[in-house]
C-alpha positions in Angstrom: 0.0 0.0 0.0 2.9 2.4 0.7 3.9 2.3 -3.0 0.5 3.8 -4.0 -0.3 7.4 -4.2 -1.9 8.6 -1.0 -5.3 9.2 -2.6 -5.4 5.6 -4.0 -4.3 4.1 -0.8 -7.0 6.0 1.1 -9.7 4.8 -1.4 -8.6 1.2 -0.8 -8.6 1.7 3.0 -12.2 3.0 2.9 -13.5 0.1 0.9 -15.5 -2.5 2.8 -14.1 -5.9 3.3 -16.9 -7.4 1.1 -16.1 -5.0 -1.7 -12.4 -5.8 -1.5 -13.2 -9.5 -1.7 -15.7 -9.1 -4.5 -13.2 -7.1 -6.6 -10.5 -9.8 -6.0 -13.0 -12.5 -7.0 -13.8 -10.6 -10.2 -10.2 -10.2 -11.2 -8.6 -13.5 -10.2 -6.2 -13.6 -13.1 -4.9 -10.1 -12.4 -4.6 -10.8 -8.7 -3.0 -14.2 -9.3 -5.0 -15.9 -6.6 -7.7 -18.6 -6.4 -11.3 -18.3 -5.3 -10.4 -20.2 -2.1 -7.5 -17.9 -1.3 -9.6 -14.8 -1.7 -12.4 -16.3 0.4 -10.0 -16.9 3.3 -8.0 -13.7 3.1 -8.2 -11.4 6.1 -8.8 -7.7 5.5 -5.1 -6.7 5.5 -4.3 -9.3 2.8 -7.3 -8.2 0.7 -6.0 -4.6 0.9 -2.6 -5.6 -0.2 -4.0 -7.7 -3.0 -6.0 -4.7 -4.2 -3.0 -2.4 -4.0 -1.0 -4.9 -6.1 -3.8 -5.1 -8.7 -4.0 -1.3 -8.8 -0.2 -1.0 -9.5 -0.4 -3.7 -12.3 -3.3 -1.8 -13.9 -1.4 1.5 -13.6 1.6 -0.1 -15.3 -0.5 -1.6 -18.1 -2.2 1.8 -18.7 1.2 3.4 -18.8 2.4 0.8 -21.4 -0.8 1.5 -23.5 -0.1 5.2 -23.4 3.5 4.7 -24.5 2.4 2.3 -27.2 -0.3 4.7 -28.4 2.1 7.6 -28.5 4.6 5.5 -30.5 1.9 4.4 -32.9 0.8 8.1 -33.3 4.4 9.2 -34.0 4.7 6.4 -36.7 1.4 7.4 -38.3 2.5 11.1 -38.3 5.8 10.1 -40.0 3.9 8.1 -42.6 1.7 11.1 -43.4 4.7 13.4 -43.7 6.4 10.9 -46.1 3.3 10.6 -48.2 3.0 14.4 -48.5 6.7 14.7 -49.4 6.2 12.3 -52.4 
C-alpha cells in the first residue's frame, strides 16, 4: 500500500471488506489468486491484493499510453512521407 499514491491508498482503505473481496474475485487472473485464497483472506491481505492489482493496472495503462504515443508518431511520419512524395 505504501507504494501507491496517497489518494489511491485512502480509497482502498475506505472500501468495505466485502467490496475488496468481490473485486478480488472478479479479477482472479490479475490478482494471481484462487477463489479459495480470496475467500479466506483477512482484510489486510485483501487490501494488499487490491494495491498490487492497482499497481499492475497503472503499469498496463502506462504501457498502453506509451504504445499509443509511439503508434501516433509512426502514423505522423507516414503522413509526412506521403505528403513529401
